C-alpha positions in Angstrom: 97.7 117.0 88.9 97.3 120.0 91.2 99.9 122.2 92.8 100.0 125.7 94.2 96.6 126.7 92.7 97.3 125.3 89.3 96.0 122.1 87.7 97.9 120.2 85.0 95.5 118.9 82.4 95.8 116.7 79.3 93.3 117.9 76.7 92.7 116.6 73.3 90.9 119.0 71.0 88.4 117.6 68.6 88.9 120.3 65.9 91.6 122.7 65.1 89.5 125.8 65.9 91.5 128.8 67.0 91.6 129.4 70.8 89.4 126.3 71.4 91.2 125.2 74.6 91.7 128.7 75.9 88.1 129.7 75.4 86.6 126.5 76.8 88.8 126.5 79.9 87.9 130.2 80.6 84.2 129.5 80.0 84.1 126.9 82.7 86.0 129.2 85.1 89.5 127.9 84.7 91.5 130.1 82.4 95.0 129.2 81.5 97.8 130.6 83.6 99.4 133.4 81.7 96.4 134.0 79.4 95.4 137.5 80.4 93.1 137.8 77.3 90.8 135.1 78.7 91.1 135.9 82.4 94.3 134.0 83.4 96.9 135.6 85.6 100.4 136.5 84.4 101.8 136.5 88.0 103.8 133.3 87.7 104.2 132.9 84.0 104.3 135.6 81.3 102.9 133.6 78.4 100.1 131.1 77.9 100.7 127.9 79.8 99.6 125.9 76.8 101.9 123.2 75.4 101.5 120.6 72.7 103.2 117.6 74.2 102.5 115.1 71.4 101.5 115.5 67.8 100.8 112.6 65.3 100.3 113.0 61.6 100.6 111.0 58.5 103.8 111.4 56.5 102.6 112.5 53.0 105.1 110.5 50.9 105.2 107.2 52.8 101.8 107.3 54.4 103.4 106.2 57.7 102.4 107.8 61.0 104.9 110.2 62.5 104.7 111.1 66.2 106.6 114.1 67.7 106.9 114.4 71.5 108.1 117.4 73.4 108.5 117.7 77.2 106.9 120.4 79.3 109.0 123.6 79.2 110.9 124.7 82.3 108.7 127.8 82.9 105.6 125.6 83.0 107.3 122.9 85.2 108.0 125.7 87.7 104.3 126.0 88.3 104.3 122.5 89.8 107.3 122.4 92.1 105.7 119.7 94.3 105.2 117.3 91.4 108.2 115.2 90.2 108.5 113.7 86.8 106.6 116.1 84.6 
């Protein structure tokens, strides 16, 4: 999705390396909004526009998968006013 100079991406990291998404996006010329350490602008959001929307892990006692889901925070949704349903 694209709106007002921002692109909404779904990224799935292959490892848990620190800053992996931030560094890779900046490297290809598309730093995260709000990430001034890696070249992103803080003009429209004052923090990294990076959000974990879904996390799945194995519950250690039962061995069952657990999935947690979290919607996009309001300050990030404001970056995409033309896009409904995010």
